[in-house]
N, C-alpha and C positions, 0 to 999 in steps of 0.2 A: 761333411763336417758334423762334428758332434760337440755339443756344449752341455756342460753341467752348470746350471744357474743356481746360485745360492743367495737367498735374501739375507742380507747381513746388517747388523747394527754397526759393525766396523770390520775392516779387513786390511791387511798389509802384506807386502812382499819385502823380505829382507835378503840381501845378497852380500856375502862376505862380512856378515856382522853389522851391516848398515841398512837402515830402512831405505828402500829404493822408491816405494810408492805406498800410499795408504788412502783409504776412503772411510767416510762415515756413511751411515744409512743408505743402502743401495743394493747393488748386485755385485757379487764376485762371480765372474764368468770364466770357467776353465774351458779352453778351446782346443779340440783335437782336430787335426786336418788329415784327411784320407788321401791316399795316392791318386784317386780319381777326382778329387775336388777341383772346382774352378769358380769363376766369378758368379755363376748361377747359384752355387751353394752359399757363397758369401751373401748375396742379396737375400736369399731365403732366411738365413740365420739372423741377419740384421733386422729384417722385418719382424721376425718372431720375437727377438729380444726387445725391440722397441715397443711392440704392441702388447707384450705379455702383461697381464693384469694380476700380479701376485702381491701387490702392496695393499695394506689394509685401508679401508675407508673409515668414516666416523663411527660406523656400527661394528667395526672389527672384522668386516668381510673382505676377502681378497677380491678387490674390485677396481683397483687403481693401477696405472702403469708407473714406470719409473719417472717419466716426465711429469705425470700428474702430481707427484709428491716432491719433485725437485731433487730426486736421488742421484747418487753417484754410481760410477761403474769402474770396476777394476778387472781388466782383461789379462788372463795369464795363459800362455801356450802350454799344452799338456799332451804330448804325444802318447802317453800311456793310456789315454782314453780309447785307443785302438789296440789295446793288448788282446791277444788271442791266447786262451788257455785250453784250447781243444786237445792238444797233445802234451802230456807231461805236466810238470809243475812249474816250469820256467816259462813265463809269458813270451810270446813272439810279437814283435812290433813291425812285421813286414807290411802291414796295411797302413801304417802311419807314413805320411808323406816325408820325403827327404827334405832337408832344409832348402834346397834350391826351388822346390815347389811351395813348401810350407811358409817360408818367411814372407814372400810377396803376398800370399793370401792372408796371413796374419796381419800384415801391415794394412792391407786393403780393408779387412774387417774393422780394424781400429779406425781408419779414416771414415768408412761408411757409418759406423756407429756415432762418431763425432758429428757428422753431417746430419744424421737422422735425429739424434737426441739433442743436439745443440749444446753439448757439454764437453769439457775436456775429459778424455778417456785416460785413466791411469793404467799402467801396464807393468808387467814383469819384463824380463829380458829373455828373448828367445834363446833357448839352449843353455841358459845359465842354471846353476845349482841354486834353487831358490827355497826359502822357507816361507810358506804362506800361512798366515795366522788369520783367523776369523772368529767372529761371534755370530753364529747363525741365528737368525731371527725367526722364531716359530717352533721348530725349524721348518723352513720351506726350501726344498730343493727340487728343481725341475730339470729333466734331461730332454734335449731336442736333437734330432738327427735329421740332416737335410736330405738324406736318402730315403728314410722311412716316412717322413712327413705325417707323423701320427699326431 
């Protein structure tokens, strides 16, 4: 699994011209699921997101977690995080999991984040054509990959 976490002042997902979900102050998490991902990858990513300390403390230092500040989370599936541009100029997405694998792992990630953070997780719609708007705070953007564990 690969996630791009953006600390935001606000974020929203619009589908067919209507706002589907939105958050204030928190994380926009774009989630890519690899063909080889499983529940172990979900557990790793959830632990990292929940424990990540990129929210500012009273001194303006990134020292607090999402839970520490009572933040919100918007989770959006994004298969393009597994784009390969090795050959040519048109990306290949063969490393991105098919919906039959990705949807259950996406839903499990949402459930585990809800359990771990104790908040309602806002989401996009898997496979939908979505417009994602955000106001990045900082800007702060962090990439985590369950296979690299960096």
